N, C-alpha and C positions, 0 to 999 in steps of 0.2 A: 895931084894924081891920086893920092891916098884917099881923099874925100870922095872922089868920083868912084873909086873902087868900092868903098864902103857903101855908098848909095846903091851901086849896082848890085852888090851882094844883099843888101837890105831888100831891094825890089825882088830879087830872085827868091829870097826867103819868104817874103809876103806872098808871092805867086805860088810857091810850094804849099804854104799853109792854106791858101784859098783852094788849091787843087785837092788837097787832102780833105778839106771840108766838103767840097763838091762830091768827091768820091764816096764819102760816107753817106751823103744824102742819096746818091744814086744807089748805093748798096741797100739802104733802108727801103727805097722805092721798089727795087727789084725783089727784095724779100717779101714785101707786101703783095706784089703782083703774083709771085710764085705761090705764096700761102693761099691767096684767094682762088687761084686756079686749082690748087690741090683740093681745097675744100669743095669747090664746085664739082670736080671730078668724083670725089668720094660721095657727095650727095647724089650724083647721077647714077652711081653704081648701086645705090639703095642698100648700103651696108648696114648691119645692125651693130649697135654699141655693145661693148663687152658686158656691161651691167645688164642690159636687156637679154642678152644671150644666156648669161648665168641664171637669171630669173626663170627663163623658159626651161632651161636644163633642169633646174630644181623642181619645177612644176611637173615635168615629164617623169623625173625619178619618183616623186611622190605618187603620181598616177600609176606607175608600174607597180610600186609597193602595194597600193590599194587594190589593184587588179589581182595581184598574187594572193592577197589576203582573201579577197572575195572568191577566187577560184578554190582556195582551200576550204572555205566555208560551204560553198556549193557542193564540193566533193563529200564533205562530212554529212551534209543534209541528205544527199542522194544515197550515201551508204546507210544512213539511218532508216530511210524510207524502204530500202530493199530488204532490210532485216525484219 
């Protein structure tokens, strides 16, 4: 009877290990599917990467600074012409 019980418990342990391995495989598969769906959705939303946004933001700041400098230069030239 003891040998039969041990074999039974060995089989249960083997099945539990197999089930745990299968569950990990399913988890990896689900993670992959979710990741792919999320990437597809983000691509469809046409979002901008942070690096690209920061680069455009810096370009806009530099353009504003240049615009202000040119305004000041034009004002100085107009004042010179009027005198």
